[in-house]
C-alpha positions as CSV (number, residue, x, y, z in Angstrom):
1,M,94.2,89.5,128.7
2,Y,94.3,90.1,132.3
3,E,97.6,90.7,133.8
4,R,97.4,88.1,136.4
5,S,96.1,85.5,133.7
6,S,98.9,86.9,131.3
7,V,101.7,86.0,133.8
8,A,100.7,82.4,134.3
9,E,100.0,81.7,130.5
10,L,103.5,83.3,129.8
11,A,105.2,81.0,132.3
12,E,103.4,78.1,131.1
13,S,104.6,78.6,127.7
14,L,108.1,79.1,128.7
15,R,108.2,76.3,131.0
16,A,107.0,74.2,128.1
17,E,110.0,75.4,125.9
18,L,112.8,74.9,128.3
19,N,114.0,71.5,126.9
20,R,115.1,73.5,123.8
21,Y,118.0,75.1,125.7
22,S,120.8,73.2,127.2
23,V,121.5,73.4,131.0
24,G,123.2,76.9,131.4
25,G,122.0,78.0,128.0
26,K,120.6,81.6,127.6
27,L,116.9,82.3,127.2
28,P,115.7,85.2,124.7
29,S,115.9,88.6,125.9
30,S,113.1,90.3,127.9
31,R,112.7,92.4,124.9
32,A,112.5,89.7,122.4
33,L,110.1,87.8,124.8
34,V,107.8,91.0,124.8
35,D,107.6,91.3,121.0
36,R,106.9,87.6,120.6
37,Y,104.4,87.1,123.0
38,R,103.1,90.6,122.7
39,V,102.8,91.2,126.6
40,S,104.3,93.9,128.7
41,P,107.7,94.0,130.1
42,V,106.3,93.9,133.6
43,T,104.5,90.6,132.8
44,V,107.9,88.9,131.1
45,S,109.5,90.1,134.6
46,R,106.8,88.4,136.6
47,A,106.6,85.0,134.5
48,L,110.5,84.6,134.8
49,A,110.6,85.6,138.3
50,Q,108.1,82.6,138.8
51,L,110.2,80.3,136.9
52,A,113.2,81.5,139.1
53,A,111.4,80.7,142.2
54,E,110.7,77.2,140.7
55,G,114.2,76.7,140.1
56,L,114.0,76.4,136.3
57,V,115.9,79.3,135.3
58,I,118.7,81.5,136.7
59,T,118.7,85.3,136.3
60,R,122.0,87.1,136.1
61,P,121.5,90.9,136.5
62,G,123.1,92.6,133.5
63,A,123.7,89.4,131.7
64,G,120.2,87.5,131.1
65,V,118.3,84.5,132.2
66,Y,119.8,80.9,131.7
67,R,118.2,77.4,132.2
68,A,119.1,76.0,135.7
69,Q,120.6,72.7,136.3
70,P,117.7,70.3,137.0
71,R,117.1,69.2,140.7
72,T,118.2,66.1,141.7
73,E,115.6,63.6,142.8
74,T,115.8,63.3,146.7
75,G,115.8,60.2,148.5
76,A,112.2,58.9,149.9
77,P,110.8,60.9,152.6
78,G,111.0,60.2,156.3
79,D,108.4,58.9,158.5
80,T,106.5,62.1,160.0
81,S,103.4,60.1,161.2
82,W,104.6,60.8,164.9
83,Q,103.6,64.5,164.4
84,E,100.0,63.4,164.4
85,V,100.3,62.1,168.1
86,A,102.4,65.1,169.4
87,L,100.1,67.8,167.5
88,S,96.9,66.5,168.8
89,A,98.5,65.7,172.4
90,E,99.2,69.3,172.9
91,G,95.8,70.5,173.8
92,A,94.9,67.5,175.8
93,G,94.4,69.2,179.0
94,E,92.9,72.5,177.8
95,V,89.2,73.5,178.3
96,V,89.1,75.0,174.6
97,P,92.0,73.4,172.8
98,R,93.7,75.4,170.2
99,S,92.2,75.0,166.4
100,V,94.9,76.4,164.0
101,D,92.9,76.6,160.7
102,A,93.6,79.2,158.1
103,S,90.9,77.8,155.5
104,G,88.7,80.7,156.1
105,V,91.3,83.3,155.4
106,L,93.0,81.5,152.5
107,V,89.6,81.7,150.6
108,C,90.3,85.4,150.4
109,L,94.0,85.1,149.9
110,T,94.4,82.5,147.5
111,E,94.9,83.8,143.9
112,P,92.4,82.1,141.7
113,P,93.6,80.2,138.6
114,A,94.2,81.5,135.2
115,G,90.9,82.8,133.6
116,V,88.9,82.7,136.9
117,I,87.4,86.0,137.9
118,G,88.3,86.6,141.6
119,L,85.2,88.0,143.7
120,N,87.2,86.7,146.7
121,S,89.8,89.1,147.2
122,G,90.2,91.5,150.2
123,Y,92.5,93.8,148.6
124,L,92.7,96.6,145.6
125,H,93.4,95.4,142.2
126,P,96.9,96.7,140.9
127,S,95.0,99.3,138.6
128,I,93.7,101.3,141.5
129,Q,96.5,100.9,144.1
130,P,99.0,104.0,144.4
131,E,101.8,101.9,142.6
132,R,103.6,105.3,141.4
133,A,103.2,107.0,144.8
134,M,104.2,104.1,146.6
135,A,107.4,103.8,144.3
136,A,108.1,107.4,144.8
137,A,107.7,106.8,148.5
138,L,110.0,104.0,148.7
139,A,112.6,106.0,146.9
140,R,112.4,109.1,149.1
141,A,112.4,106.5,152.2
142,G,115.6,104.9,151.0
143,R,117.3,108.3,151.0
144,R,116.4,109.5,154.5
145,P,119.4,109.1,156.9
146,G,119.2,106.1,159.3
147,A,116.5,104.6,156.9
148,W,118.0,101.0,157.5
149,G,118.8,101.5,161.3
150,R,116.7,100.3,164.1
151,P,113.7,102.1,164.8
152,P,112.1,102.7,168.2
153,M,110.3,99.6,169.4
154,E,107.2,101.4,169.4
155,G,107.4,102.8,166.0
156,L,108.7,106.0,164.3
157,A,107.5,109.1,166.3
158,E,106.3,110.9,163.3
159,L,104.2,108.0,162.0
160,R,102.7,107.1,165.6
161,D,101.7,110.9,165.5
162,W,99.9,110.8,162.2
163,F,98.1,107.5,163.2
164,A,96.9,109.4,166.6
165,R,95.6,112.4,164.5
166,E,93.8,110.0,162.1
167,I,92.3,108.4,165.1
168,G,91.3,111.4,166.7
169,G,90.2,112.7,170.2
170,A,92.5,112.6,173.2
171,V,94.3,109.7,171.6
172,S,98.1,110.8,171.2
173,A,101.3,109.5,169.9
174,A,102.2,108.1,173.0
175,D,99.0,105.9,172.8
176,V,100.2,104.6,169.5
177,L,102.2,101.3,168.7
178,V,102.9,100.6,164.9
179,T,102.4,97.2,164.1
180,A,102.9,94.8,161.0
181,G,99.4,95.3,159.4
182,G,95.8,94.8,161.0
183,Q,95.9,91.2,161.4
184,S,99.0,91.0,163.6
185,A,97.4,94.1,165.4
186,L,94.4,92.1,166.0
187,T,96.6,89.2,166.8
188,T,98.4,91.0,169.4
189,A,95.3,92.6,171.1
190,L,93.4,89.3,171.6
191,R,96.7,87.9,173.3
192,A,96.8,90.7,175.4
193,L,93.1,90.5,176.6
194,A,91.9,87.2,176.4
195,P,93.7,84.1,178.1
196,P,93.3,81.0,176.6
197,G,90.2,79.2,177.4
198,A,88.2,82.5,177.8
199,P,85.4,83.7,175.6
200,V,85.5,86.3,173.1
201,L,82.4,88.2,171.9
202,V,82.5,88.9,168.2
203,E,79.8,90.3,165.7
204,S,77.8,87.6,163.8
205,P,78.9,87.4,160.8
206,T,82.3,88.7,161.1
207,Y,85.7,88.6,159.4
208,P,87.1,84.6,159.3
209,G,90.7,85.9,160.2
210,L,89.4,87.4,163.7
211,L,87.7,83.9,164.2
212,A,90.9,82.1,163.1
213,I,93.1,84.4,165.6
214,A,90.7,83.5,168.5
215,R,90.7,79.8,167.9
216,A,94.3,79.6,167.3
217,S,95.0,81.2,170.8
218,G,92.6,78.8,172.5
219,C,89.7,81.4,173.0
220,R,86.2,80.6,172.4
221,P,84.5,83.1,170.0
222,V,80.9,83.8,171.0
223,P,78.6,85.3,168.3
224,V,76.6,88.7,168.9
225,P,74.3,89.5,166.1
226,V,74.4,92.5,163.7
227,D,71.7,94.0,161.7
228,A,71.7,97.0,159.4
229,D,72.8,99.5,162.4
230,G,75.5,97.4,163.6
231,V,75.6,95.0,166.5
232,R,72.5,94.9,168.6
233,P,73.0,96.3,172.2
234,E,70.6,94.4,173.9
235,L,72.0,91.0,172.8
236,L,75.6,92.4,173.4
237,A,74.6,92.9,177.1
238,A,72.8,89.4,177.3
239,A,76.2,88.0,176.1
240,F,78.4,89.7,178.5
241,E,76.4,88.5,181.1
242,A,76.0,85.0,180.1
243,T,79.8,84.6,179.3
244,G,81.6,86.7,181.5
245,A,83.5,87.7,178.8
246,R,86.1,90.7,179.0
247,V,86.6,91.4,175.3
248,F,84.4,92.3,172.4
249,V,85.8,92.6,169.0
250,C,83.9,94.8,166.4
251,Q,84.0,96.7,163.2
252,P,81.6,99.7,163.7
253,L,82.4,101.3,160.2
254,F,81.5,99.3,157.0
255,Q,81.6,95.9,159.0
256,N,83.0,92.8,157.1
257,P,81.0,91.3,155.7
258,T,77.8,93.1,155.9
259,G,79.0,96.7,155.5
260,A,76.9,98.0,158.2
261,V,77.6,101.0,159.9
262,L,77.0,101.2,163.8
263,S,74.5,103.8,164.4
264,A,74.6,107.0,166.4
265,G,72.2,105.6,168.7
266,R,74.1,102.3,169.4
267,R,77.7,103.9,169.6
268,G,77.5,104.9,173.1
269,E,75.3,102.1,174.3
270,V,78.2,99.8,173.1
271,L,80.8,101.6,175.1
272,R,78.5,101.8,178.2
273,I,77.7,98.2,178.2
274,A,81.4,97.3,177.9
275,R,82.4,99.6,180.8
276,A,79.5,98.0,183.0
277,A,81.0,94.8,182.2
278,G,84.5,95.6,182.9
279,A,85.3,94.6,179.4
280,F,87.5,95.9,176.5
281,V,86.0,96.8,172.9
282,V,89.0,95.9,170.2
283,E,87.5,98.5,167.3
284,D,88.8,97.2,164.0
285,D,88.7,100.3,161.9
286,Y,89.8,98.6,158.7
287,A,87.9,100.3,156.2
288,R,87.7,104.1,157.1
289,A,90.1,104.7,153.9
290,L,87.5,102.7,151.7
291,A,84.5,105.1,152.1
292,H,82.5,105.2,148.8
293,E,82.1,108.4,147.0
294,D,78.4,108.7,148.6
295,A,79.3,107.9,151.9
296,G,78.8,111.5,153.5
297,P,80.6,112.4,156.7
298,L,82.0,109.8,158.4
299,P,81.4,109.0,162.5
300,A,84.4,109.4,164.7
301,T,86.2,106.5,165.6
302,L,84.9,104.9,169.1
303,A,88.4,105.3,170.5
304,A,87.8,109.2,170.0
305,E,84.8,109.2,172.2
306,D,86.2,106.7,174.6
307,R,87.4,108.4,177.9
308,D,87.8,105.5,180.2
309,G,90.4,103.4,178.0
310,V,87.7,100.7,177.1
311,V,88.6,101.0,173.3
312,V,91.7,99.2,171.9
313,H,91.7,100.7,168.5
314,V,93.3,98.8,165.5
315,R,93.8,100.3,161.9
316,S,95.9,99.6,158.7
317,L,97.2,101.3,155.8
318,T,97.2,97.8,153.6
319,K,93.6,97.8,152.6
320,A,93.8,101.4,150.8
321,T,97.2,100.5,149.2
322,S,98.9,97.1,148.8
323,P,99.0,93.8,150.5
324,S,102.7,94.2,150.6
325,L,102.5,97.5,152.6
326,R,101.9,95.9,155.9
327,V,101.8,98.8,158.3
328,G,99.0,99.4,160.9
329,A,98.5,100.7,164.4
330,L,97.4,99.8,168.0
331,A,96.1,102.5,170.0
332,A,95.1,102.1,173.8
333,R,95.4,103.9,177.0
334,G,95.9,102.7,180.6
335,P,97.9,99.7,181.8
336,V,96.8,97.8,178.8
337,L,99.1,99.7,176.5
338,E,102.3,98.3,178.3
339,R,101.0,94.6,177.9
340,L,100.2,95.0,174.1
341,R,103.9,96.8,173.7
342,A,105.3,93.6,175.5
343,I,103.6,91.3,173.4
344,Q,104.4,92.8,170.4
345,I,108.1,93.1,171.1
346,V,108.3,89.4,172.2
347,D,106.6,88.4,168.9
348,S,108.6,90.5,166.2
349,F,110.8,93.1,168.1
350,F,109.5,95.9,165.8
351,V,108.2,96.7,162.3
352,P,111.0,97.0,159.7
353,R,112.1,100.8,159.6
354,P,112.1,100.8,155.6
355,L,108.4,100.0,155.7
356,Q,107.7,102.6,158.4
357,E,109.5,105.2,156.4
358,T,107.8,104.4,153.1
359,A,104.4,104.5,154.9
360,L,105.4,107.9,156.3
361,E,106.3,109.4,153.1
362,L,103.4,108.0,151.4
363,V,100.6,109.5,153.9
364,G,102.2,112.7,153.9
365,A,102.8,113.4,150.0
366,P,100.0,115.3,148.0
367,A,99.4,112.0,145.9
368,W,97.6,110.4,149.2
369,P,94.5,112.4,149.4
370,R,94.1,112.2,145.7
371,H,94.6,108.4,145.8
372,L,91.8,108.2,148.5
373,R,89.6,110.4,146.2
374,A,90.2,108.1,143.3
375,V,89.5,104.8,145.4
376,A,86.3,106.5,146.9
377,A,84.8,107.0,143.4
378,E,85.9,103.7,141.8
379,L,84.6,101.8,144.7
380,R,81.2,103.6,144.4
381,H,81.2,102.9,140.8
382,R,82.1,99.1,141.2
383,R,79.7,98.5,144.0
384,D,76.7,99.9,141.7
385,V,77.9,98.0,138.7
386,L,77.8,94.6,140.7
387,A,74.8,95.2,142.6
388,D,72.5,96.4,139.4
389,A,73.9,93.3,137.6
390,L,72.8,90.9,140.4
391,R,69.6,92.6,140.5
392,R,68.9,92.4,136.6
393,R,70.5,88.9,136.2
394,L,70.2,86.9,139.5
395,P,67.2,88.2,141.2
396,G,67.1,84.9,143.3
397,V,70.2,86.5,145.0
398,E,69.2,89.1,147.7
399,L,71.3,92.1,148.7
400,P,69.8,93.1,152.0
401,H,72.1,95.9,152.3
402,R,73.8,98.1,149.8
403,P,77.1,99.5,151.7
404,T,78.6,102.9,151.4
405,G,81.9,101.7,152.1
406,G,84.4,98.7,152.0
407,Y,84.9,96.4,149.3
408,Q,82.2,93.8,149.2
409,L,78.5,92.8,148.9
410,W,77.0,90.3,151.4
411,T,74.5,88.4,149.6
412,R,71.8,85.9,150.6
413,L,70.9,83.0,148.4
414,G,66.9,82.3,148.0
415,E,65.1,79.5,150.0
416,G,66.7,76.3,149.5
417,G,70.2,77.8,148.7
418,D,73.4,76.3,149.5
419,D,76.4,78.7,149.8
420,A,79.0,75.8,149.7
421,A,77.5,74.3,146.4
422,F,76.9,77.7,145.1
423,A,80.6,78.7,145.5
424,A,81.7,75.4,143.9
425,A,79.5,75.8,140.8
426,A,80.7,79.3,140.6
427,L,84.2,78.2,140.5
428,R,83.4,75.6,137.7
429,A,82.0,78.5,135.9
430,G,85.2,80.7,136.2
431,V,84.3,82.9,139.2
432,A,85.8,82.6,142.7
433,V,83.4,83.7,145.5
434,A,83.5,83.3,149.3
435,P,81.0,80.9,150.9
436,G,79.3,82.7,154.0
437,R,79.8,79.8,156.5
438,P,83.4,80.9,157.5
439,Y,81.9,84.3,158.7
440,F,79.9,82.8,161.4
441,C,81.3,81.0,164.5
442,A,78.0,79.2,165.2
443,E,75.3,77.8,162.9
444,P,74.3,80.6,160.2
445,P,71.0,81.7,160.1
446,G,70.9,81.2,156.2
447,P,72.9,80.8,153.0
448,Y,75.4,83.8,152.5
449,V,77.8,84.5,149.6
450,R,80.5,87.4,149.8
451,L,81.2,88.8,146.7
452,S,84.0,91.5,146.5
453,F,84.6,94.1,143.8
454,A,87.9,95.7,144.7
455,G,90.1,93.0,143.2
456,V,89.0,92.7,139.6
457,S,90.4,94.8,136.9
458,G,87.1,96.9,136.4
459,A,83.3,97.2,135.5
460,A,83.5,94.9,132.6
461,E,84.8,91.9,134.6
462,L,82.2,92.4,137.1
463,A,79.3,92.2,134.5
464,E,81.1,89.1,133.0
465,A,81.3,87.5,136.6
466,V,77.7,88.0,136.9
467,E,76.8,86.4,133.8
468,R,78.8,83.3,134.7
469,L,77.2,83.3,138.1
470,R,73.9,83.2,136.5
471,G,75.0,79.8,134.6
472,A,76.3,78.6,137.5
473,A,73.0,79.3,139.6
474,E,70.8,77.6,136.8
475,A,73.3,74.5,136.8
476,L,72.5,73.8,140.2
477,P,69.6,71.6,141.5
478,G,66.5,73.9,141.7
479,G,68.3,76.9,140.2
480,G,71.0,77.0,143.2
481,A,70.1,80.7,144.1
482,G,66.4,80.3,144.9
483,P,62.9,80.2,143.3
484,D,63.7,83.3,141.0
485,A,67.2,82.6,139.9
């Protein structure tokens, strides 16, 4: 039984048995629950924590777990219908009204129900997270003098210096701001660079979280198509000329969702085109630590090749560690850096110092390079298992590009396929996938589905997922994935 499934099932069993105990009555000890249900102590701890969060039990450290007083029924809710008028009226005079919609992001963040295999996650499975190394780093960080003091607004100097060295080129610690993860950094960057109503050039397809940020800021995302070599420079130049945009957001390395790497011949072109347009390039370098074992030498960051302050660089530790280690960086040079700094201070003051200290301890430990090597090998293995299983069992699902980094495969359904219908059928069959439509800010050129191989327990679960997807495709009209399905 997978850990996530075990927690949900144990919580459900305990929830059903609560009526056996009087209010204030003590539940069996954790050890007794481990023996009774044949699960790990961690599973018991998480299941009890879930019940405590629901207000069903109370945990008393050193004493045990007790049934809580049932919550009293509250009165009838008030009338909140007035809010529809207030919220719809707020953008009445705007050229591009804000659209605050997290649905595209939630596809990747929502935990699948018990028994459902999650091919929609954007994070590493706990089995390949550096849990021991993070625990040790957290313990060491807690012993640092002043660990709970207020950090510098820009972030710890040592951590900024580490990020600067990772980015490379002429970037120094003075050019770096520590952020609360990559999503926060992208939000700050767009707020700094694009006023409400402005066009923002984005790769097509691209990460739905970026589209959500742009629309929530009142900006208008404009698509620039990518191919196997990254964004197409001639279309980028045309988009700048047609829209007057002053921002282009891209992922030059292992682009999400396609996995494409911006080719050597196009890198200089992208910088030249942006410079000629008087525009910034926001480089989201989210997957540099997720290179596969067979990736070969990685290209330098665009920021390292930029002499004129065109690039605003974004990166994060989160993808290669844990969803909860939300520590990232923004790097920029010139007057824009002060604007980025001011917006971050207004929004959140600073990233909590204990989190920064933990990140610093983690990346400075001998376990860090060992973890990256282990992730590189495991992601390559999982990629090949999933890609080969799709080729054998679902030939109607095309894989235009086999990436050498990142955590997903970008697949295209055959002629007549429907990504939304396929995703719904997959969920009924016990597999959560991400339909492709939210990755496009305009009409999609075809039916695509993103399949992530990072968030599952291993190769066996990937093979089982493909078998379930085959059944889902066969249950759809016409086979669902195309004529060969």
